[in-house]
N, C-alpha and C positions, 0 to 999 in steps of 0.2 A: 651391534645391531641397534642398541638404544641411541648411541651417538649419531648414527646415520639418520635415524628417525628425527632426532632433535634438529639436525642440520637441515633436513628436508622441511621440517615445520618452520624453521627460520626463513627458508626460501619462500614458503607460502605466506608467512606474515609480511615479509619484505615486499612481495608482489602486491598484497592487499594494501600495504602502506603507500606504496608508490601509486597504485591505482586510485586510492582515496585522495591523494594529493592532486592527481591529474583531474579527477572527477570525470563525469560524462562517460564517453566511450573509453577513456583511459583505464577505467576499472577492468573492463574486459580484455583490453590489449595487454595490460601488465599481467593479468591472469594467465594469458597465453605465454608470455615471456617466462613466468614462473614455472609453468609446466614444461617448457623447453629446457630450462635449467635442470629440472628433476629428471627429464628423459636423458639428457646428455651426460650429466654429472653422476647421477645415481642409478641410471638404468631402469627408471620407473616406466612400466608399460602403460601408456595412456588408455583410459577407458573410452567408450564411445561418447561422442559429444551429445549433449541433451537436445537432440533434434526435435522430439515431440513438443517439448516445452517451448522451444523457439518458434515452431510452426503455429502453435496455439496463440502465442503472443502476437505474431505477425497477422494472423487471421482476425483476431479481435481488434487490434490496432488499426487494421485496414478499414474495418467497419466504422470504428469511432472516428477515423480520419475523414472518411466520406461525409459522415454526419457533421463533423467540424467544418468542412469546406462548404457544406450546404447551409450552415448557420444553425444547425441543431443544438450545438452546445450553447450558443448564445440564447436560444429559446429556453433551454433548461435553466440557465442562469436567471433569466427574467422571471421564470416561475418561482425559483428559489428566493429571489429578491422580494417578490410580493408576499411570500410566506413570512419572511423575516420582518418586513416592515408592518405587517398586519398585527404583530404581537410585540410591540416595542418594549413593554414593561418586563416581558419575560425573555428578552433577547439572549440572555446567558444560557437559557435552556433551549430555546427555539433554534438559535443559530447552529449549535453543534449537531442537533438532530437533523437539521436541514442539510448541512454539509455532509453528514454521514450518509443520508438517504441518496443524495445526488451522486456522491462518489460510488456508492453501492450500485446504482443504476448505470453509470457511465464507465465504471472500471478504472477511473483515473482520479488521483487527488488534485490534478491541475485545475479542476473545476472550482477550487476554492479561491483562486487568485482574483477573479472579478467580483467575488462576493465579499472580500475583505473590506473594501471601501464602504459597502452597504452596511456591513456589521458595525463598522466604526461610527458612521454617521447616525445610525439608529440608536446606538448606545449613547453617543455624545449628546444627541438632541434630547434624550430623556434623562440626562444627568447620571447615567450609569457608567462606572469606570470601564472604559473600552477594553482594558487588559482582560477583564473577566470573560466576555464572550469571544474576543478575538483569539486568545490563546487556546481555549478549549475547542473552538470551532476548527482551528488549524489541526489540533490533535485528532479530532473526530474524523476529519477528511482522510487521514491516513489509517485510522483504525478500521475504516470501512473497506480498505484494500484487502484485508484478510477475511472479509466476509462476502466480497463481490464475486458473482459467478463469472465475470468477464475481466477480472484483474490479472495482471501478470503473475502475481504471487500465488493466486489460486490455481492458475494454469500450471505453475511449478509443482504444487502439491498433487494435482491430478496426474500430471506426467510422471511424477515419482512413483505414485501408487501403481500406475500402469506398467512402468518399467520393472518394478519389483514383483509383478504378477499378483498384486493384491487387488483382485478384481471386485471384491466386495466393498471396497472403500473408494470413494470418489466424491463427486460434487455434492450429491444429496447429503452425505454424512458431514461434509465440511460445512454446508449451510445450516444443517440442523444444530450444530454446536456453535459455530462462529457468529452467526447472525445474532442470536440472543446474548451471547457472551460479550461481543464487542459493543452491542447496544447497552448492556448493563454497565460496562466500563465507561462509556460516554456519559450516561445519565448520572452516575455517581460522581464522575469528574466535573460535570456541569454544576451539580449541587455544591460540591466543594468550592468550585470557582466563584460562586455567588458571594463567598465570604473572603475572597482574596483582596488584599490591599484596602486602602481607605476609600470611602465614598468620595466622589469628586468635590462635594461641598465641604468636606472635612480635610481634604488633601491640600495643605498649605503650599506645598511646592507647585502643585497644579494651579491653584488660585493665583499665586504670585506671577506665574508665567502667563496666565490668561490676562491678568491686569496689565502686564508689560507688553502685551500684544504679540507674544511669542507663539501663542497657540491660536489658530484661526477659530473664530466662533462657529458653532454648529451651523451647517448649511442645509437648506431645503433640497430635496431631491431634484436633480437636474434632468434636462431632456436627454433622451437616449436615441441613438441612431436607429432607423427602422430596421427590422429584421429582414433577412433575405426571404424571398417568396416561398421557398421550400423548407424553411427552417423547422416549422412545426411538423411537417410531413416527415422529414428525415428523422427527427427525434422519435416520433411515434413508431416508425419502422424499426429503428434501432432497438427501442424498448420492447417491441414485439419479438425481436430476435433474442433478446435477453430472456424474456419470459419463456420462449420456446426451449432455450438451452436448459433453463431450470426445470421445466416440465419433463424433458427427456432425461435429465439427470435423476429425477425422483422416481420415474416410472420406466425401468429398463425394458419392459414389454413393448413400449412404443418405439424402441430402436432395435428391436429384434426382427431380423429379416425372415421371410417365410422359409421354413426348412432349416434355419440356423439353430445351432445348439446353444449359442450364447448371444447376448446383445452386442451391438457395435460398441467399441471402446469409446469412452467419452472424449478423449483427445480428437479422434476422427470426427465425432459428432460436432464438437465445438468448431473445428476447422471448417467443416462443410457448411454449417449453419451461418457462421459469421461472414465467411466469404460470399455466400449467397445473399446475405443481408446487404453487404456492401454493394453488390451488383444491382440489387433491387433499388437501393437508394440512389445509385448513379442514374438509373433509368427514370425513377420517379421525380428526382430533384433536378435532373438535367444539369447538374453541376459539371463544370469543365474538368476533365480528368487531370489536366496539368495542375489544377489547384490543389489536388489531394496531397501530393508529395511536399507541398509548401507549408502544410499545416503544422502547428506546434505539436499536435497530438501524434502525428506520424514521426516527427523527429524524436519525441520522447520515447516512442515505442521502439525505434531503431536503436536508441541508446540503451534501453533496457535489454533488448535482445543481444546486443554485442557484449554487454556486461555479463549476462548469464552464460553466453557462449564461452568466454575465456575463464571467468572465475569459477563457474560451476564445474567446468571441465577439469580445472586445476584441483578443486576440492575433492571431486569424485576420484580422480586418479591417485591423489595422495592417500585417501582413506583406503581405497582398494588395495594399494601396494603394501600397506602396513596394517591391514585388517587384523591379522593374527596377534599383533602386539597391542594395538590401540583398544580394540574391543574388550579383551579381558581386563586391561588396566583400569578402565573406568566403568565397565559394565556392571559390576556389583554395586557400585555407588549409585548409579542411575536406577538400578532395579529396586534398591531399598528406598530411594527418594526420587522418583521419576521427575518431580517438579524441578529438580536442580538442572535438568537439561534445558529448561526454559531460560535459565540465567545465561547459558552459553549462547542460545539463540539471540537473546537480548543484546549482549555485549558484542556479538558478531555484527549485528545490524547497526550498532553504533559506528563501527568501522566502515561497513559496506554501504551505508546510506541507501539500501535497496531491500525491500521486503522479498522481492523475487530472487535476487542474488543470494540473500541469506538463506532462504528456504532451500534453494537448489544446492548450496554449498554444505549446509549442516544437517538437513533432514535425513540424507542418506546415512549419516552416522547414527541417528536415532533408530533407523530401521535396523542397522547392523548391530546395535546394542540390544535389539530384541524388545524395544519399548512397544507396547500395544499401539496400533494405529489410532485408536480413539484418543489416547493420551497425546500422541503427536499432533492431532488436530486440536485438542484442547490447549496445547501450548503454542499453537500457530500464531496467535496474536502477539507473542513475545518478540516476533521479528520487527515490531514497530518501535524499536529503540532509537530511530533516527534523530529524535528530538534532544537526546541527552547532551550532545554538543551542539550549540545553537548556530549551526552554519548551513542548515538545509534551506533550500530555496523558499519554501512556503513560510518558514519561520522568519527569515529575513524580510520577506514581503509583508508579513503581519506587523513587524516592528516598524517598517517604513510607512505603512498605511495608517498607523495609529499616530495621528498628528498631535495627540495630547501627550505623548511620551510615556504613557503608563505601561505600554507593552515594551519591554526592554531586556537587555542583557545586563546582569548585575556586575558589581565590582569584581566579584570572584569568578566570573564567566558562567560557572555552573548554577549560580543562583539567579536564573533567568525566569521569565514569565511562564515558560512552557514546562518547566520541570515538574511542578506539582500536578497539574492536570495530566501530563504525560505519564508520570509514575502511577497515579491513581487509575487512569483509564486502562493502562496495560496490565497492571497488577490485578485489578478486578476482573478484567476480561480473561486472563489466564486462570485465575482461581475459579471463576464461574465455568469456564470451559472444561477444566479438569473435573469439577463436580458433576457437570452434565455428562461427561464421558463415562463416569462411574455409574450414573443413574440410568442413562438411556441405553448404553451398550453393555 
C-alpha cells in the first residue's frame, strides 16, 4: 500500500514538474495527464472537478476583462501613478501600498506591470535605489491576491469551504484575517526594504556605470495616450460590483431569499453579481464585444481556470484515494504545530506559480487533517511563494524595467532582489494571520 502511494505521489510530482516547465495552460493540461495515469495505472477514482471555483473565476475575469477593454484598468493605473509620484521621497512605502490596494480592488496582480516604470523613474529621479521600491511593490501586488474578494485564489478558498459544507466560513472571514495580515506583511517588508543595498550616491558600481553612459539618466514623466471615453465609468462600475460582493459576504441576511432557511451560497452570489456587472459595463461603456476576448485579463483568467481544472482535480483525487493513509501519517504533526502546514503551502506554490492552483491542490488536505478553518485562512498568504525562484513574469518585468541594474538576480540565483521582501512579507502575513485566527475566532 505504501509503495503504491509513493508511486502515485511520484506521478503527481512529475505532472507538476512537467506543467511548471510548460507554464501557462500546460500546468492544467499536465495535471489532467497525471490524473489519467493515476486512473489507468492505479485505479484511482477521480473526484468531481472543481466546477464552482472555475465558474467564480470565469465570472470575475469576465467583469475584469470588460473593464480592461473599456480602458478601466488604464484608468486605475493612472490613479495609482499619481499617488506614487505625489510622494516621491517615500516611494519605498507608498509604491507597495499602492500596488497592494489596486490588486485588491482589481483581483489581478497584472496591474503592477504598467506601474513598474513609474516606480523606477520616481525612485531614480529622487536618488533612491530603485531595487527597494520595485522589489517590494512587486511582492505586494501578489500578497493582495490572497486578500482580494475577486481574486482567483480567494474564489478557490470560498469554493472549497462551500464544497466541504463549511457554510460558516467564507468571504467575510477570509477578508477579516487576510486583509490586515497581508497589509502588515507588506508594511514590514517595505520598512525592511528601505535599508536594502547601498544608496545610489554610495554605490560605486552604479556611479561607474552612470558615468560610462550605461545607465540612462533620470527622465521626466512623458506624455500618456488619452484614456478611452468609458474608462472611468467602467472602473467605477467594477469597483461598485466588488463593494457589493464584500457587502453580501459580510451580511448573509442580504442574500437570504424570502422564506429561505439559509442564505444563498457565496459562489452563486459572486457569479451572479460579477456577470451582471460585466453586462452593465458592456451597456454603459458601449465597448465592442469582440474586444473583450482579446484582452490580456481574459487570457490570464482562462490560463488560471485551466490550471485549476487539471491540477486541482489531480490533487483532490490523489488525496481522496489515499485519505486513510495520508491523513493519519501527518495529522498528528500538523495538529501539534499547525503552522507547519504553511510550509507545505509555501513550497507547493514555488512549484505551481499560482496561488489559486496551490490553494485548490493543498487546502483540501488541510481540511482532511482537521485543521480549524480559521487557521487555514491564517495560513492562506503562504501560497505566495512564487517569488522564491525568480522566474515569475512580474519579477522578470521588474528586473527589466530597472535600468539602473539594482533590481537583479544574484550570482547564486536565490540571492535575488525579491527574496528578502518576499520572505518577510509572507512570514509576517502568516504569523499575523494565525495570531488573528486565535484572537478573533
